[in-house]
KEDREN-793169 format. One record per residue (C-alpha): residue number from 1; chain; x, y, z. Coordinates in nm, 2 decimals. Each point is the difference from the previous one (the first is absolute). Example, Ala and Ser with C-alpha at 12.3 -4.5 7.8 and 13.67 -1.06 7.14 Angstrom:
<atoms>
@resi: 1	chain: A	px: 1.23	py: -0.45	pz: 0.78;
@resi: 2	chain: A	px: 0.14	py: 0.34	pz: -0.07;
</atoms>
This chain:
<atoms>
@resi: 1	chain: A	px: 0.01	py: 0.01	pz: 0.00;
@resi: 2	chain: A	px: 0.28	py: 0.23	pz: 0.03;
@resi: 3	chain: A	px: 0.04	py: 0.04	pz: -0.36;
@resi: 4	chain: A	px: -0.35	py: -0.01	pz: -0.11;
@resi: 5	chain: A	px: -0.14	py: 0.33	pz: -0.16;
@resi: 6	chain: A	px: -0.36	py: 0.04	pz: -0.10;
@resi: 7	chain: A	px: -0.17	py: 0.19	pz: -0.27;
@resi: 8	chain: A	px: -0.26	py: 0.08	pz: 0.24;
@resi: 9	chain: A	px: -0.02	py: 0.07	pz: 0.40;
@resi: 10	chain: A	px: -0.34	py: 0.05	pz: 0.14;
@resi: 11	chain: A	px: -0.03	py: 0.15	pz: 0.34;
@resi: 12	chain: A	px: -0.33	py: -0.03	pz: 0.21;
@resi: 13	chain: A	px: -0.07	py: 0.17	pz: 0.35;
@resi: 14	chain: A	px: -0.18	py: -0.34	pz: 0.09;
@resi: 15	chain: A	px: -0.03	py: -0.35	pz: -0.11;
@resi: 16	chain: A	px: -0.28	py: 0.02	pz: -0.29;
@resi: 17	chain: A	px: 0.03	py: 0.39	pz: -0.06;
@resi: 18	chain: A	px: 0.17	py: -0.13	pz: -0.32;
@resi: 19	chain: A	px: -0.21	py: -0.27	pz: -0.12;
@resi: 20	chain: A	px: -0.29	py: 0.21	pz: 0.03;
@resi: 21	chain: A	px: 0.14	py: 0.28	pz: -0.19;
@resi: 22	chain: A	px: 0.24	py: -0.13	pz: -0.24;
@resi: 23	chain: A	px: -0.03	py: -0.36	pz: 0.00;
@resi: 24	chain: A	px: -0.11	py: -0.02	pz: -0.41;
@resi: 25	chain: A	px: 0.28	py: 0.21	pz: -0.08;
@resi: 26	chain: A	px: 0.26	py: -0.23	pz: 0.21;
@resi: 27	chain: A	px: -0.17	py: -0.34	pz: -0.14;
@resi: 28	chain: A	px: 0.04	py: 0.13	pz: -0.34;
@resi: 29	chain: A	px: 0.37	py: 0.11	pz: 0.03;
@resi: 30	chain: A	px: 0.07	py: -0.36	pz: 0.14;
@resi: 31	chain: A	px: -0.17	py: -0.14	pz: -0.28;
@resi: 32	chain: A	px: 0.20	py: 0.20	pz: -0.26;
@resi: 33	chain: A	px: 0.30	py: -0.11	pz: 0.16;
@resi: 34	chain: A	px: 0.12	py: 0.30	pz: 0.22;
@resi: 35	chain: A	px: 0.16	py: -0.06	pz: 0.32;
@resi: 36	chain: A	px: -0.24	py: 0.13	pz: 0.29;
@resi: 37	chain: A	px: 0.09	py: 0.02	pz: 0.39;
@resi: 38	chain: A	px: -0.27	py: 0.13	pz: 0.25;
@resi: 39	chain: A	px: 0.08	py: 0.19	pz: 0.35;
@resi: 40	chain: A	px: -0.22	py: 0.02	pz: 0.29;
@resi: 41	chain: A	px: 0.10	py: 0.30	pz: 0.20;
@resi: 42	chain: A	px: -0.19	py: -0.13	pz: 0.31;
@resi: 43	chain: A	px: -0.18	py: -0.35	pz: 0.10;
@resi: 44	chain: A	px: -0.34	py: 0.18	pz: 0.03;
@resi: 45	chain: A	px: -0.01	py: -0.11	pz: 0.38;
@resi: 46	chain: A	px: -0.21	py: 0.31	pz: 0.08;
@resi: 47	chain: A	px: -0.31	py: -0.17	pz: -0.25;
@resi: 48	chain: A	px: -0.34	py: -0.06	pz: 0.17;
@resi: 49	chain: A	px: 0.03	py: -0.34	pz: -0.15;
@resi: 50	chain: A	px: 0.23	py: -0.30	pz: -0.02;
@resi: 51	chain: A	px: 0.34	py: 0.10	pz: 0.16;
@resi: 52	chain: A	px: 0.36	py: 0.04	pz: -0.11;
@resi: 53	chain: A	px: 0.10	py: -0.37	pz: -0.01;
@resi: 54	chain: A	px: -0.35	py: -0.09	pz: -0.24;
@resi: 55	chain: A	px: 0.06	py: 0.26	pz: -0.22;
@resi: 56	chain: A	px: 0.35	py: -0.09	pz: -0.07;
@resi: 57	chain: A	px: -0.10	py: -0.34	pz: -0.12;
@resi: 58	chain: A	px: -0.27	py: 0.15	pz: -0.19;
@resi: 59	chain: A	px: 0.24	py: 0.27	pz: -0.13;
@resi: 60	chain: A	px: 0.20	py: -0.37	pz: -0.12;
@resi: 61	chain: A	px: -0.30	py: -0.13	pz: -0.15;
@resi: 62	chain: A	px: -0.06	py: 0.32	pz: -0.22;
@resi: 63	chain: A	px: 0.34	py: 0.03	pz: -0.13;
@resi: 64	chain: A	px: -0.03	py: -0.36	pz: -0.12;
@resi: 65	chain: A	px: -0.30	py: 0.08	pz: -0.19;
@resi: 66	chain: A	px: 0.17	py: 0.30	pz: -0.15;
@resi: 67	chain: A	px: 0.28	py: -0.17	pz: -0.08;
@resi: 68	chain: A	px: 0.23	py: 0.21	pz: 0.22;
@resi: 69	chain: A	px: 0.25	py: -0.21	pz: 0.17;
@resi: 70	chain: A	px: 0.19	py: 0.25	pz: 0.17;
@resi: 71	chain: A	px: -0.17	py: 0.21	pz: 0.27;
@resi: 72	chain: A	px: 0.11	py: 0.12	pz: 0.33;
@resi: 73	chain: A	px: -0.13	py: 0.20	pz: 0.29;
@resi: 74	chain: A	px: 0.20	py: 0.28	pz: 0.16;
@resi: 75	chain: A	px: -0.18	py: -0.02	pz: 0.35;
@resi: 76	chain: A	px: -0.07	py: 0.38	pz: 0.07;
@resi: 77	chain: A	px: -0.24	py: 0.06	pz: 0.24;
@resi: 78	chain: A	px: -0.35	py: 0.01	pz: -0.17;
@resi: 79	chain: A	px: -0.19	py: 0.36	pz: 0.08;
@resi: 80	chain: A	px: 0.34	py: 0.14	pz: 0.14;
@resi: 81	chain: A	px: 0.23	py: -0.03	pz: -0.23;
@resi: 82	chain: A	px: 0.13	py: 0.35	pz: -0.11;
@resi: 83	chain: A	px: 0.20	py: 0.19	pz: -0.30;
@resi: 84	chain: A	px: 0.33	py: 0.00	pz: 0.20;
@resi: 85	chain: A	px: 0.33	py: -0.10	pz: -0.04;
@resi: 86	chain: A	px: -0.02	py: -0.35	pz: 0.14;
@resi: 87	chain: A	px: -0.28	py: -0.08	pz: -0.21;
@resi: 88	chain: A	px: 0.13	py: 0.16	pz: -0.32;
@resi: 89	chain: A	px: 0.35	py: -0.20	pz: 0.04;
@resi: 90	chain: A	px: -0.19	py: -0.32	pz: 0.02;
@resi: 91	chain: A	px: -0.17	py: 0.06	pz: -0.33;
@resi: 92	chain: A	px: 0.33	py: 0.15	pz: -0.16;
@resi: 93	chain: A	px: 0.15	py: -0.36	pz: 0.09;
@resi: 94	chain: A	px: -0.26	py: -0.18	pz: -0.19;
@resi: 95	chain: A	px: 0.03	py: 0.23	pz: -0.34;
@resi: 96	chain: A	px: 0.37	py: -0.02	pz: 0.02;
@resi: 97	chain: A	px: 0.01	py: -0.40	pz: 0.03;
@resi: 98	chain: A	px: -0.27	py: -0.08	pz: -0.26;
@resi: 99	chain: A	px: 0.06	py: 0.30	pz: -0.22;
@resi: 100	chain: A	px: -0.35	py: 0.02	pz: -0.17;
@resi: 101	chain: A	px: -0.08	py: 0.20	pz: -0.34;
@resi: 102	chain: A	px: -0.33	py: 0.09	pz: 0.15;
@resi: 103	chain: A	px: -0.16	py: 0.05	pz: 0.34;
@resi: 104	chain: A	px: -0.36	py: -0.02	pz: 0.11;
@resi: 105	chain: A	px: -0.10	py: 0.18	pz: 0.31;
@resi: 106	chain: A	px: -0.32	py: 0.06	pz: 0.18;
@resi: 107	chain: A	px: -0.25	py: 0.30	pz: -0.08;
@resi: 108	chain: A	px: 0.09	py: 0.35	pz: 0.06;
@resi: 109	chain: A	px: -0.29	py: 0.04	pz: 0.18;
@resi: 110	chain: A	px: -0.23	py: -0.22	pz: 0.19;
@resi: 111	chain: A	px: -0.25	py: -0.10	pz: 0.25;
@resi: 112	chain: A	px: 0.24	py: -0.20	pz: 0.21;
@resi: 113	chain: A	px: 0.25	py: 0.22	pz: 0.13;
@resi: 114	chain: A	px: 0.27	py: -0.25	pz: -0.08;
@resi: 115	chain: A	px: -0.03	py: 0.00	pz: -0.37;
@resi: 116	chain: A	px: 0.11	py: 0.36	pz: -0.03;
@resi: 117	chain: A	px: 0.25	py: -0.05	pz: 0.25;
@resi: 118	chain: A	px: 0.15	py: -0.30	pz: -0.21;
@resi: 119	chain: A	px: -0.03	py: 0.19	pz: -0.33;
@resi: 120	chain: A	px: 0.19	py: 0.28	pz: 0.15;
@resi: 121	chain: A	px: 0.26	py: -0.23	pz: 0.14;
@resi: 122	chain: A	px: 0.08	py: -0.19	pz: -0.28;
@resi: 123	chain: A	px: 0.01	py: 0.30	pz: -0.24;
@resi: 124	chain: A	px: 0.26	py: 0.15	pz: 0.20;
@resi: 125	chain: A	px: 0.19	py: -0.34	pz: 0.06;
@resi: 126	chain: A	px: 0.00	py: -0.01	pz: -0.37;
@resi: 127	chain: A	px: 0.20	py: 0.31	pz: -0.04;
@resi: 128	chain: A	px: 0.21	py: -0.04	pz: 0.31;
@resi: 129	chain: A	px: 0.14	py: -0.33	pz: -0.17;
@resi: 130	chain: A	px: 0.16	py: 0.16	pz: -0.27;
@resi: 131	chain: A	px: 0.20	py: 0.26	pz: 0.21;
@resi: 132	chain: A	px: 0.36	py: -0.14	pz: 0.03;
@resi: 133	chain: A	px: 0.05	py: 0.14	pz: 0.37;
@resi: 134	chain: A	px: -0.33	py: -0.16	pz: 0.11;
@resi: 135	chain: A	px: 0.14	py: -0.30	pz: 0.18;
@resi: 136	chain: A	px: -0.16	py: -0.27	pz: 0.15;
@resi: 137	chain: A	px: 0.25	py: -0.24	pz: 0.15;
@resi: 138	chain: A	px: -0.14	py: -0.27	pz: -0.21;
@resi: 139	chain: A	px: 0.26	py: -0.25	pz: -0.17;
@resi: 140	chain: A	px: -0.06	py: -0.25	pz: -0.27;
@resi: 141	chain: A	px: 0.15	py: -0.37	pz: 0.05;
@resi: 142	chain: A	px: 0.34	py: 0.09	pz: -0.08;
@resi: 143	chain: A	px: -0.01	py: 0.24	pz: 0.27;
@resi: 144	chain: A	px: -0.01	py: 0.32	pz: -0.23;
@resi: 145	chain: A	px: -0.26	py: 0.30	pz: 0.05;
@resi: 146	chain: A	px: -0.30	py: -0.03	pz: -0.28;
@resi: 147	chain: A	px: 0.05	py: 0.29	pz: -0.25;
@resi: 148	chain: A	px: -0.24	py: 0.28	pz: -0.03;
@resi: 149	chain: A	px: -0.31	py: -0.05	pz: -0.20;
@resi: 150	chain: A	px: -0.29	py: 0.21	pz: -0.13;
@resi: 151	chain: A	px: -0.32	py: -0.18	pz: -0.16;
@resi: 152	chain: A	px: -0.07	py: 0.16	pz: -0.33;
@resi: 153	chain: A	px: -0.36	py: 0.08	pz: 0.11;
@resi: 154	chain: A	px: -0.23	py: -0.02	pz: 0.34;
@resi: 155	chain: A	px: -0.37	py: -0.09	pz: -0.11;
@resi: 156	chain: A	px: -0.23	py: 0.05	pz: 0.30;
@resi: 157	chain: A	px: -0.33	py: -0.24	pz: -0.05;
@resi: 158	chain: A	px: -0.35	py: 0.12	pz: 0.10;
@resi: 159	chain: A	px: -0.15	py: -0.13	pz: 0.28;
@resi: 160	chain: A	px: -0.35	py: 0.11	pz: 0.21;
@resi: 161	chain: A	px: -0.02	py: 0.35	pz: -0.08;
@resi: 162	chain: A	px: -0.13	py: 0.06	pz: -0.40;
@resi: 163	chain: A	px: 0.31	py: 0.19	pz: -0.14;
@resi: 164	chain: A	px: 0.08	py: 0.10	pz: -0.35;
@resi: 165	chain: A	px: 0.23	py: -0.26	pz: -0.15;
@resi: 166	chain: A	px: 0.31	py: 0.13	pz: -0.21;
@resi: 167	chain: A	px: 0.07	py: -0.35	pz: -0.13;
@resi: 168	chain: A	px: -0.24	py: -0.29	pz: -0.05;
@resi: 169	chain: A	px: 0.10	py: -0.35	pz: -0.05;
@resi: 170	chain: A	px: -0.19	py: -0.25	pz: -0.24;
@resi: 171	chain: A	px: -0.09	py: -0.31	pz: 0.26;
@resi: 172	chain: A	px: -0.26	py: -0.16	pz: -0.23;
@resi: 173	chain: A	px: 0.06	py: -0.35	pz: 0.02;
@resi: 174	chain: A	px: 0.17	py: 0.03	pz: 0.36;
@resi: 175	chain: A	px: -0.31	py: 0.07	pz: 0.19;
@resi: 176	chain: A	px: -0.04	py: -0.35	pz: 0.14;
@resi: 177	chain: A	px: 0.36	py: -0.04	pz: 0.12;
@resi: 178	chain: A	px: -0.04	py: 0.32	pz: 0.17;
@resi: 179	chain: A	px: -0.34	py: -0.11	pz: 0.17;
@resi: 180	chain: A	px: 0.16	py: -0.30	pz: 0.12;
@resi: 181	chain: A	px: 0.30	py: 0.18	pz: 0.16;
@resi: 182	chain: A	px: -0.20	py: 0.21	pz: 0.19;
@resi: 183	chain: A	px: -0.23	py: -0.30	pz: 0.12;
@resi: 184	chain: A	px: 0.30	py: -0.17	pz: 0.10;
@resi: 185	chain: A	px: -0.02	py: 0.27	pz: 0.34;
@resi: 186	chain: A	px: -0.27	py: -0.21	pz: 0.10;
@resi: 187	chain: A	px: 0.01	py: 0.19	pz: 0.34;
@resi: 188	chain: A	px: -0.04	py: 0.35	pz: -0.16;
@resi: 189	chain: A	px: -0.26	py: -0.05	pz: -0.26;
@resi: 190	chain: A	px: -0.35	py: -0.17	pz: -0.04;
@resi: 191	chain: A	px: -0.01	py: -0.35	pz: -0.06;
@resi: 192	chain: A	px: -0.33	py: -0.21	pz: 0.07;
@resi: 193	chain: A	px: 0.22	py: -0.28	pz: 0.15;
@resi: 194	chain: A	px: 0.18	py: 0.21	pz: 0.25;
@resi: 195	chain: A	px: -0.28	py: 0.24	pz: 0.09;
@resi: 196	chain: A	px: -0.27	py: -0.20	pz: 0.07;
@resi: 197	chain: A	px: 0.12	py: -0.11	pz: 0.35;
@resi: 198	chain: A	px: 0.25	py: 0.29	pz: 0.06;
@resi: 199	chain: A	px: 0.04	py: 0.19	pz: 0.29;
@resi: 200	chain: A	px: 0.20	py: 0.25	pz: -0.17;
@resi: 201	chain: A	px: -0.14	py: 0.37	pz: 0.00;
@resi: 202	chain: A	px: -0.13	py: 0.16	pz: -0.30;
@resi: 203	chain: A	px: 0.24	py: 0.22	pz: -0.18;
@resi: 204	chain: A	px: -0.05	py: 0.25	pz: -0.34;
@resi: 205	chain: A	px: 0.15	py: -0.29	pz: -0.19;
@resi: 206	chain: A	px: -0.14	py: -0.29	pz: 0.11;
@resi: 207	chain: A	px: -0.35	py: 0.02	pz: -0.14;
@resi: 208	chain: A	px: -0.06	py: -0.18	pz: -0.36;
@resi: 209	chain: A	px: -0.10	py: 0.35	pz: -0.11;
@resi: 210	chain: A	px: 0.38	py: 0.12	pz: 0.05;
@resi: 211	chain: A	px: 0.09	py: -0.31	pz: -0.23;
@resi: 212	chain: A	px: -0.23	py: 0.15	pz: -0.24;
@resi: 213	chain: A	px: 0.12	py: 0.34	pz: 0.01;
@resi: 214	chain: A	px: 0.36	py: -0.13	pz: -0.11;
@resi: 215	chain: A	px: -0.13	py: -0.16	pz: -0.28;
@resi: 216	chain: A	px: -0.23	py: 0.31	pz: -0.12;
@resi: 217	chain: A	px: 0.30	py: 0.23	pz: 0.10;
@resi: 218	chain: A	px: 0.25	py: -0.20	pz: -0.26;
@resi: 219	chain: A	px: -0.29	py: 0.02	pz: -0.27;
@resi: 220	chain: A	px: -0.05	py: 0.37	pz: 0.06;
@resi: 221	chain: A	px: 0.36	py: 0.08	pz: 0.00;
@resi: 222	chain: A	px: 0.07	py: -0.20	pz: -0.36;
@resi: 223	chain: A	px: -0.32	py: 0.13	pz: -0.16;
@resi: 224	chain: A	px: 0.13	py: 0.36	pz: -0.15;
@resi: 225	chain: A	px: 0.31	py: -0.18	pz: -0.13;
@resi: 226	chain: A	px: -0.22	py: -0.26	pz: -0.17;
@resi: 227	chain: A	px: 0.10	py: -0.28	pz: 0.24;
@resi: 228	chain: A	px: -0.23	py: -0.24	pz: 0.15;
@resi: 229	chain: A	px: 0.18	py: 0.02	pz: 0.33;
@resi: 230	chain: A	px: 0.29	py: 0.23	pz: 0.12;
@resi: 231	chain: A	px: 0.21	py: 0.11	pz: 0.31;
@resi: 232	chain: A	px: 0.08	py: 0.36	pz: 0.02;
@resi: 233	chain: A	px: 0.35	py: 0.17	pz: 0.13;
@resi: 234	chain: A	px: 0.12	py: 0.35	pz: 0.06;
@resi: 235	chain: A	px: 0.35	py: 0.12	pz: -0.04;
@resi: 236	chain: A	px: 0.14	py: 0.29	pz: 0.16;
@resi: 237	chain: A	px: 0.29	py: 0.07	pz: -0.23;
@resi: 238	chain: A	px: -0.07	py: 0.03	pz: -0.40;
@resi: 239	chain: A	px: 0.04	py: -0.31	pz: -0.22;
@resi: 240	chain: A	px: 0.25	py: 0.15	pz: -0.29;
@resi: 241	chain: A	px: -0.08	py: -0.13	pz: -0.36;
@resi: 242	chain: A	px: 0.17	py: 0.08	pz: -0.32;
@resi: 243	chain: A	px: -0.33	py: 0.07	pz: -0.17;
@resi: 244	chain: A	px: -0.37	py: -0.02	pz: 0.11;
@resi: 245	chain: A	px: -0.02	py: -0.27	pz: -0.25;
@resi: 246	chain: A	px: 0.22	py: -0.22	pz: 0.24;
@resi: 247	chain: A	px: -0.33	py: 0.01	pz: 0.24;
@resi: 248	chain: A	px: -0.21	py: -0.20	pz: -0.27;
</atoms>
């Protein structure tokens, strides 16, 4: 793993953030032969349903469904992590180790405060990771410090809030894989077998209606672009092209 580099490094504040908002995009990338790794910032231990251990097992199952073989958890404190030096350096270490071309991160603004914090944390870390004088003390297997590396782009997937996407990825044909990866989180989302006798508290995402919302959102996101289903992303730094025709 020391020398493994990835095309895409997808960060989420909690296990299941990525599956809900970018699961189709990731499944498509993997099946196209691109290398993708997932990084969860926290273990989601403050969640009303399930536990950190259960969610760890669920995230492993979801990764397998998406075809992602590398998933790590930074173990930052759920609900309390900050965009501070300690957290930034943890993310910088991961970026330098895996040297992604593209980074995915949480929504810039959202209902859960961790999502906006996670977005800012990853965005800043992606910049700091390219600075020669930003030292982490992390060494590779040969005892050599990991070299600076700055991803080419950071894309923020959309989550609970309806926001205008700058980029929409066509996930037509990958909806079923995405939904199966979401349902791998049986402690969090509705499943008849799990909820018939469940004593877990109900949450805004534990009802059947929420899963319908996810499907409808993907349909609505794709429609303006002529896609049956799409996933939206925001960018903070413009993407440069040599011609407007390159965007077609």
